[in-house]
C-alpha positions in Angstrom: -6.6 17.3 42.6 -8.9 14.5 42.5 -11.4 16.8 40.6 -8.7 17.7 38.0 -8.2 14.0 37.6 -11.6 12.9 37.1 -12.8 15.8 34.9 -9.4 15.0 32.4 -10.7 11.3 32.5 -14.4 12.2 31.5 -12.8 14.4 28.4 -10.8 11.5 27.5 -13.4 9.2 27.6 -15.9 11.6 25.5 -13.5 12.7 23.1 -10.6 10.0 22.2 -13.0 7.5 21.0 -14.0 9.6 18.4 -10.4 9.8 16.4 -9.6 5.8 17.2 -9.9 3.6 14.0 -9.4 0.0 14.5 -8.7 -2.8 12.0 -11.2 -5.6 10.5 -10.6 -9.4 10.5 -9.1 -9.3 7.1 -6.2 -7.1 8.6 -5.7 -9.2 11.7 -5.4 -12.2 9.6 -2.7 -10.3 6.9 -1.1 -8.8 10.3 -0.7 -12.1 11.6 0.8 -14.1 8.6 4.9 -14.7 8.7 6.2 -14.7 5.5 9.8 -16.2 5.5 13.0 -14.1 3.9 14.5 -17.5 2.3 17.9 -18.8 0.6 17.3 -19.8 -2.8 18.6 -23.1 -1.4 15.5 -23.1 1.0 13.4 -21.9 -1.4 14.0 -24.6 -3.8 13.0 -27.1 -1.0 9.6 -25.6 -0.2 10.9 -24.1 3.0 11.9 -27.9 4.2 15.8 -26.4 5.3 14.1 -26.0 8.8 13.8 -29.6 9.2 17.5 -30.3 7.7 19.1 -27.3 8.6 22.2 -25.9 7.8 21.0 -23.1 6.0 20.6 -19.9 6.9 16.9 -19.6 6.6 16.2 -21.7 9.0 17.3 -19.5 11.8 13.9 -18.3 12.2 12.1 -21.3 12.6 14.9 -23.8 13.9 18.1 -21.9 15.4 19.5 -25.3 16.1 20.0 -26.0 12.3 23.3 -24.3 13.0 24.6 -27.3 14.7 24.9 -29.0 11.3 27.5 -26.7 9.6 31.4 -27.6 9.5 32.3 -24.8 7.8 32.0 -21.3 7.7 29.7 -19.1 5.4 28.4 -15.9 4.5 25.3 -15.6 3.1 23.0 -12.5 1.5 19.4 -12.7 -0.3 18.1 -9.8 -1.7 14.6 -9.2 -1.8 12.1 -7.6 -4.8 8.6 -7.1 -3.8 5.8 -6.1 -5.7 2.8 -3.8 -4.5 0.0 -2.3 -5.8 -2.8 -0.2 -4.2 -5.8 0.7 -5.8 -8.7 3.1 -4.5 -11.5 4.0 -6.0 -13.5 7.5 -4.5 -16.8 9.2 -5.9 -15.2 7.9 -9.5 -11.8 9.2 -8.8 -9.7 6.2 -9.4 -5.9 6.0 -7.9 -3.6 3.5 -8.5 0.0 3.3 -6.9 2.3 0.6 -7.8 5.6 0.0 -6.4 8.4 -2.1 -6.9 11.2 -1.6 -4.1 14.5 -3.7 -3.5 15.5 -4.9 -0.3 17.3 -7.4 1.8 15.7 -10.9 2.7 18.3 -12.3 4.7 21.9 -11.6 5.5 23.9 -13.6 7.8 27.4 -15.1 8.7 28.1 -18.6 10.5 31.4 -19.1 11.8 32.4 -22.5 12.6 35.0 -22.9 14.9 36.8 -26.3 15.1 37.4 -28.2 18.2 41.2 -29.2 18.7 42.2 -32.2 20.7 40.0 -35.7 21.8 36.6 -33.8 22.7 33.5 -35.4 21.6 32.4 -32.3 20.3 33.5 -31.5 16.7 33.3 -27.7 16.5 31.5 -24.4 17.8 29.0 -22.6 15.6 28.2 -18.7 15.9 25.4 -17.4 13.9 24.8 -13.6 13.3 22.3 -12.3 10.8 19.3 -10.4 10.0 16.1 -12.0 8.7 13.1 -9.8 7.3 9.8 -11.6 8.2 7.2 -9.6 6.9 6.9 -6.2 5.3 4.0 -4.0 6.1 5.2 -1.1 4.1 2.7 0.5 1.7 1.3 3.8 0.4 -2.0 4.4 -0.8 -3.7 7.1 -1.2 -7.1 8.5 -2.6 -8.9 11.8 -3.8 -12.7 13.2 -4.4 -14.9 16.1 -4.1 -17.9 15.0 -2.4 -20.2 18.0 -2.9 -23.2 16.2 -1.7 -22.5 15.9 2.0 -20.0 16.8 4.8 -17.6 15.5 7.3 -19.9 17.1 10.0 -23.1 15.1 8.6 -21.2 11.9 10.1 -21.3 13.5 13.7 -24.4 15.4 13.8 -26.7 12.4 12.8 
């Protein structure tokens, strides 16, 4: 049993790395950048609603902002993105442009006023969806390489 396990690990060490691919530093930076889906009110203040509160887009960076609500609110913000991917391989150029529609954020804040002599004015509940980033992108390329083969890279 130990020999089979050792042999399978040895085979995996030799053959799996040939099929793995990694990202470069530019991909790491692109994938780590968060783009908050905001409401029009938050965008008009250049994202400063995180400090002011009482806007649904602050849920992502300051959830305590719902404490400022005194009335219930429903919010929906559509999102339209524009993506273009260009590729060039052996003189064959391809370009794919997309402009999909999506949901930037949608949410409900329910403000429940408290009755009586409590020092608290209300209790607020928030539920929602906030898109932080979109990684979906399609691209493609095509071309005929008559001067070399895929095997040339493995043989060399």
